[in-house]
Structures are given as structure tokens and as C-alpha cells.
C-alpha positions as CSV (number, residue, x, y, z in Angstrom):
1,M,-31.7,3.8,-19.6
2,T,-29.6,5.6,-22.3
3,R,-27.3,6.9,-19.6
4,D,-26.9,3.4,-18.1
5,R,-25.9,2.1,-21.6
6,L,-23.5,4.9,-22.1
7,T,-21.8,4.2,-18.7
8,D,-21.5,0.5,-19.5
9,A,-20.1,1.3,-22.9
10,L,-17.5,3.7,-21.5
11,Y,-16.3,1.1,-19.0
12,G,-16.2,-1.5,-21.7
13,L,-14.1,0.9,-23.8
14,G,-11.7,1.4,-20.9
15,W,-11.2,-2.3,-20.4
16,S,-10.6,-3.0,-24.1
17,A,-8.7,0.1,-25.2
18,V,-6.6,1.1,-22.2
19,K,-5.5,-2.6,-21.7
20,K,-3.9,-2.5,-25.2
21,M,-2.2,0.9,-24.9
22,P,1.6,1.1,-24.3
23,E,2.0,1.7,-20.5
24,P,3.5,5.2,-20.8
25,M,0.6,6.3,-23.0
26,A,-2.0,4.9,-20.5
27,A,-0.2,6.7,-17.6
28,R,-0.3,10.0,-19.5
29,L,-3.9,9.5,-20.4
30,G,-4.8,8.9,-16.7
31,R,-3.0,12.1,-15.6
32,T,-4.7,14.1,-18.4
33,I,-8.1,12.9,-17.4
34,A,-7.4,13.5,-13.7
35,D,-6.1,17.1,-14.3
36,T,-9.0,17.9,-16.5
37,A,-11.5,16.8,-13.9
38,W,-9.6,18.6,-11.2
39,K,-9.7,21.9,-13.1
40,R,-13.4,21.7,-13.7
41,R,-14.0,21.7,-9.9
42,G,-16.9,19.3,-10.1
43,K,-18.8,17.9,-7.1
44,G,-16.4,15.0,-6.7
45,V,-13.3,17.2,-6.5
46,L,-14.9,19.6,-4.1
47,R,-16.1,16.7,-1.9
48,L,-12.6,15.2,-2.0
49,E,-11.1,18.6,-0.8
50,A,-13.8,18.9,2.0
51,N,-12.9,15.3,3.1
52,L,-9.2,16.1,3.0
53,A,-9.7,19.2,5.1
54,R,-10.8,16.9,8.0
55,V,-7.8,14.6,7.4
56,V,-5.3,17.5,7.3
57,P,-7.0,20.2,9.5
58,D,-4.0,22.5,9.5
59,A,-3.6,22.5,5.7
60,T,-3.8,25.9,3.9
61,P,-6.2,26.3,1.0
62,E,-3.2,26.0,-1.3
63,R,-2.2,22.8,0.3
64,L,-5.7,21.4,0.0
65,T,-5.8,22.1,-3.7
66,E,-2.4,20.4,-4.2
67,L,-3.7,17.4,-2.3
68,S,-6.9,17.2,-4.3
69,K,-5.0,17.4,-7.5
70,A,-2.6,14.6,-6.4
71,G,-5.7,12.7,-5.1
72,M,-7.4,12.8,-8.5
73,R,-4.2,11.6,-10.2
74,S,-4.0,8.8,-7.7
75,Y,-7.7,8.0,-8.3
76,M,-7.2,7.8,-12.1
77,R,-4.0,5.8,-11.6
78,Y,-6.2,3.2,-9.8
79,W,-8.5,3.1,-12.8
80,M,-5.8,2.9,-15.4
81,E,-4.1,0.1,-13.4
82,S,-7.3,-1.8,-12.9
83,F,-8.1,-1.7,-16.7
84,R,-4.7,-3.2,-17.3
85,L,-4.4,-5.6,-14.4
86,P,-5.5,-8.7,-16.3
87,T,-2.3,-8.3,-18.5
88,W,0.1,-8.1,-15.5
89,S,2.2,-11.2,-15.0
90,R,2.7,-12.9,-11.6
91,E,6.4,-11.7,-11.7
92,R,5.3,-8.1,-12.3
93,V,2.9,-8.1,-9.4
94,A,5.5,-9.6,-7.1
95,R,8.1,-7.0,-8.3
96,N,5.9,-3.9,-7.9
97,V,3.9,-4.6,-4.8
98,S,5.5,-4.6,-1.3
99,I,3.4,-5.5,1.7
100,H,4.8,-4.9,5.2
101,D,4.1,-7.1,8.2
102,V,2.5,-9.7,6.0
103,H,3.3,-12.3,8.7
104,H,0.0,-11.3,10.4
105,L,-1.8,-12.6,7.4
106,T,0.3,-15.7,6.7
107,D,0.5,-16.8,10.4
108,G,-3.3,-16.4,10.6
109,L,-3.9,-18.5,7.5
110,A,-1.4,-21.1,8.8
111,S,-3.4,-21.4,12.0
112,G,-6.5,-22.5,10.1
113,R,-8.8,-20.1,11.9
114,G,-9.7,-18.0,8.8
115,V,-8.7,-14.4,8.2
116,I,-10.6,-11.2,7.4
117,L,-8.7,-8.4,5.7
118,A,-10.6,-5.0,6.1
119,L,-9.4,-2.1,4.0
120,P,-10.3,1.6,3.4
121,H,-10.4,3.2,-0.1
122,L,-6.7,3.7,-0.3
123,A,-4.5,3.3,-3.5
124,N,-5.5,0.1,-5.4
125,W,-7.2,-2.6,-3.4
126,D,-7.7,-4.7,-6.6
127,L,-4.0,-4.8,-7.1
128,A,-3.5,-5.8,-3.5
129,G,-6.0,-8.6,-4.1
130,V,-4.0,-9.8,-7.2
131,W,-0.9,-9.8,-5.0
132,V,-2.7,-12.1,-2.5
133,T,-3.9,-14.5,-5.2
134,R,-0.8,-14.6,-7.4
135,T,2.1,-13.9,-5.0
136,L,0.8,-15.7,-1.9
137,G,-1.2,-18.1,-4.0
138,V,-4.2,-17.7,-1.7
139,P,-7.8,-17.4,-3.1
140,F,-10.3,-15.2,-1.3
141,T,-13.9,-14.1,-1.2
142,T,-15.1,-10.6,-1.4
143,V,-18.4,-8.6,-1.8
144,A,-19.3,-6.2,-4.6
145,E,-22.0,-3.5,-4.5
146,R,-24.7,-3.9,-7.0
147,L,-24.2,-1.4,-9.8
148,R,-26.4,0.1,-12.5
149,P,-26.8,-1.1,-15.2
150,E,-26.7,-4.8,-14.4
151,S,-24.3,-5.3,-17.3
152,L,-21.8,-3.0,-15.6
153,Y,-22.0,-5.0,-12.4
154,D,-21.5,-8.2,-14.5
155,R,-18.3,-6.6,-16.0
156,F,-16.9,-5.9,-12.6
157,V,-17.7,-9.4,-11.3
158,A,-16.1,-11.0,-14.4
159,Y,-13.1,-8.7,-14.1
160,R,-12.5,-9.6,-10.4
161,E,-13.1,-13.3,-10.9
162,S,-10.6,-13.3,-13.7
163,L,-8.1,-12.0,-11.1
164,G,-8.8,-15.0,-8.8
165,M,-11.4,-13.6,-6.5
166,E,-14.8,-15.1,-5.6
167,V,-17.3,-12.2,-5.7
168,L,-20.6,-12.1,-3.9
169,P,-23.3,-9.5,-4.4
170,H,-23.8,-7.2,-1.5
171,S,-27.5,-7.2,-1.7
172,G,-29.8,-10.1,-1.0
173,G,-28.7,-11.0,2.5
174,A,-26.9,-14.3,1.5
175,A,-23.4,-12.8,1.4
176,F,-22.9,-12.9,5.2
177,G,-23.7,-16.6,5.5
178,T,-21.3,-17.5,2.6
179,L,-18.5,-15.4,4.1
180,A,-19.0,-17.1,7.4
181,R,-18.8,-20.5,5.8
182,R,-15.6,-19.6,4.0
183,L,-14.0,-18.4,7.2
184,R,-15.0,-21.4,9.3
185,A,-13.3,-23.5,6.6
186,G,-10.1,-21.5,7.2
187,G,-10.4,-19.3,4.2
188,L,-9.7,-15.6,3.5
189,V,-12.2,-12.8,3.1
190,C,-11.3,-9.3,1.9
191,L,-13.7,-6.4,2.5
192,V,-13.4,-2.7,1.6
193,A,-15.1,-1.4,4.8
194,D,-14.8,2.3,5.5
195,R,-18.1,3.6,4.4
196,D,-21.6,2.5,5.3
197,L,-24.7,4.6,4.8
198,S,-27.2,2.0,6.0
199,A,-29.0,2.1,9.3
200,S,-27.0,-1.0,10.4
201,G,-23.7,0.8,10.2
202,V,-21.6,1.4,13.3
203,E,-20.9,5.0,14.4
204,V,-17.2,5.7,14.9
205,K,-15.0,8.7,15.6
206,Y,-13.0,9.4,12.5
207,F,-10.6,12.3,12.4
208,G,-12.5,13.8,15.3
209,E,-16.0,13.6,13.9
210,T,-18.7,10.9,13.7
211,A,-18.9,8.6,10.6
212,R,-20.5,5.3,10.0
213,M,-18.7,2.1,9.0
214,P,-19.9,-1.5,8.2
215,A,-20.5,-3.9,11.1
216,G,-19.8,-6.9,8.9
217,P,-16.0,-7.4,9.6
218,A,-16.4,-7.3,13.4
219,L,-19.5,-9.5,13.4
220,L,-17.8,-12.1,11.1
221,A,-14.9,-12.2,13.5
222,Q,-17.1,-12.7,16.5
223,Q,-19.3,-15.4,14.9
224,T,-16.5,-17.4,13.2
225,G,-13.4,-16.9,15.4
226,A,-11.6,-15.6,12.3
227,L,-8.7,-13.2,12.7
228,L,-9.6,-9.5,11.8
229,L,-6.7,-7.6,10.2
230,P,-6.8,-4.0,9.1
231,V,-4.8,-3.2,5.9
232,T,-3.7,0.2,4.6
233,L,-2.2,0.8,1.1
234,W,-0.2,3.6,-0.5
235,Y,1.4,4.4,-3.8
236,G,5.1,4.8,-4.5
237,E,6.5,5.9,-7.8
238,E,4.7,4.3,-10.7
239,P,4.3,1.3,-10.9
240,E,5.1,0.7,-7.2
241,M,2.5,0.1,-4.5
242,H,3.0,-0.6,-0.8
243,G,0.8,-1.9,2.0
244,R,0.8,-2.7,5.6
245,V,-1.1,-5.5,7.4
246,H,-1.8,-4.1,10.9
247,A,-1.9,-6.0,14.1
248,P,-5.1,-8.1,14.7
249,V,-8.2,-6.5,16.1
250,E,-9.1,-8.7,19.0
251,V,-12.7,-9.5,20.1
252,P,-13.2,-7.9,23.6
253,E,-13.6,-10.4,26.4
254,T,-16.6,-8.6,27.9
255,G,-19.6,-6.6,26.7
256,T,-22.7,-7.2,24.6
257,R,-22.4,-8.1,20.9
258,A,-23.2,-4.5,20.0
259,E,-20.5,-3.2,22.4
260,K,-17.9,-5.6,21.0
261,T,-18.8,-4.7,17.5
262,S,-18.6,-1.0,18.3
263,S,-15.1,-1.4,19.9
264,M,-13.8,-3.5,17.0
265,T,-15.1,-1.2,14.3
266,Q,-13.5,1.8,16.1
267,A,-10.2,-0.1,16.1
268,L,-10.5,-0.6,12.4
269,A,-11.3,3.1,11.9
270,D,-8.2,4.1,14.0
271,A,-6.0,1.9,11.8
272,Y,-7.5,3.3,8.6
273,A,-7.0,6.9,9.9
274,T,-3.3,6.1,10.6
275,G,-2.8,5.1,6.9
276,I,-4.9,7.9,5.5
277,A,-3.1,10.6,7.5
278,E,0.3,9.3,6.3
279,H,-0.8,9.2,2.6
280,P,-3.9,11.5,2.2
281,E,-3.3,11.9,-1.5
282,D,-4.1,8.2,-2.0
283,W,-7.4,8.2,-0.2
284,H,-10.1,7.9,-2.9
285,M,-13.1,9.3,-1.0
286,L,-15.1,11.5,-3.4
287,Q,-18.4,10.9,-1.6
288,K,-19.9,12.3,1.7
289,L,-18.7,10.2,4.6
290,W,-19.3,12.1,7.9
291,L,-22.7,12.2,9.4
292,A,-22.6,16.0,9.6
293,D,-22.4,16.2,5.8
294,L,-25.1,13.6,5.3
295,E,-27.5,15.3,7.7
296,E,-26.8,18.6,5.9
297,R,-27.8,16.9,2.7
298,R,-31.0,15.5,4.2
299,A,-31.9,18.9,5.6
């Protein structure tokens, strides 16, 4: 309980203190924290390097350490930006975020069929969400994982709702039905969907090995007729961020529901892999992802 309270207090300090700092100071603080964590070679850093070794299989040990250092800086940039996002103006978001091939999204919304954006843990997905709500002027619904303590989860929900997002809890089973209703009404749903450790996850080939990803995006597209669009993000020089809306993942014309879901989820994984391979330093995956690593842990 004491640890939970400490965690909540630290996040609260981040949102209150970092938000008020001059931007250059906040950026320096983020780099210092990232470099300190990287030098300590903790579990998260070692796991990031192990994950990057699959993404960049021909990288030398020196190259992997460079990538993991850059990755930790990118990860802390995400947090520093997220703490400060409520203070960013509509003009600043429009100026600093550039999304390529956004016509896939705008055309889909204009058609009235509903759109699902599915993203991996690349760069700053919260900033991308703010760009959607403030620059495009389109509200959307997303799902958040339950966090401990409950007060910390409440902080994240309040933070994202302040940015114009409708946030549903991942647990409880009601989220899928609500998402489906939003899509049938022609709405937008955004999901970070590149890691699923549940038994309901779909196995995919990811950088040559088997991983498991959520079935939700593909199932929602099948049940509602919504357009399913993969999105990848990457950082430019601070404070720039770029993104790409990939071509739609179509529902296969033949096959069982499970076969269609498998095919569509693999298509998402392939799109994610393209973006991650191009910008591996912006992939914030500090946890075990591939089944081989998870099975090793269970053993």
C-alpha cells in the first residue's frame, strides 16, 4: 500500500511540477533521468535492448547500447511531453505534429462507417490523440488498462479526458460493446494494440518470431463494418513528431471469424513492424513481448 501511495504521489508531482517548468529545463530533466536509468542497466533497459536485438538483428552490441540509450531518451520525452500536454495550445499541436496520409482517416470518417485507429507503442500516442481532437476537431473513444493504485488510474483517466478523449476501463467486459456502439454511430476509436498477454490474444509473426496481439481491433471491424487503419509514429527534432496512417486492413471475404481475425491482426503487426524498423529508437517496449521470452519466464 505504501508503494502504491508513493507511485501515485510521484506521478502527481510530475503532472504538477513538470507542467510548470520552462520547456528547456523539462527537456534537460527528461534526458538526465533517461541517461541515469540507462547507466544503471536495470531490467527495463536490458529488456529494451533484448527487444531491439530482434528488431535490428544485424546490430553490433555497441549499436544496441546506442539504440537503447536513444530509446530511453525517447521514452522519457514521451513522459515529459505528456505531463505538459494540457498546457499545449491548439496552434502548437498543429505546428509540431505532422501526420502523413491522413486522408485514409478523414475519408473514412466522411463515409460515416466509423474508423478504428490501431497503434503500437511508438513515440507519443497521447500527443497523436490531441492532434486528432484539436487539429481535426474529432472526438474519439479509447481504452485504458486498470492501474494500481486506483487513484493513479483515476489520474490517467482525468488527464486523457481533459485532452478530449472518452476513456473506458479495459477490465469489466463492457468496453467492447461501448466501442462497437461508437463505431456503428460513425465515431472514431483509437487503440494501442501491439501487446496482449491474455489467452484471447492472437498469435502473429513479428520480426520473425511469435508474439501475441489483441483481437479487439479486428473483431470490432468485422462486427461493425468500421474501417481499420494502422498508425505508426516517430519523433523528429524536439518538439516535432510525425505519423503515418497506413492503408486500411480489409476484412477477408472468406474464412471463419477466427481466420479473418488472425489475418487482420497479422496485417496490423506487419504495419507496426514497418514503422518500428524505420524508427527503432522510438519504440517504447520495456516489457517481454515474444512468446519465447514469456515461456522462459514461466519455466
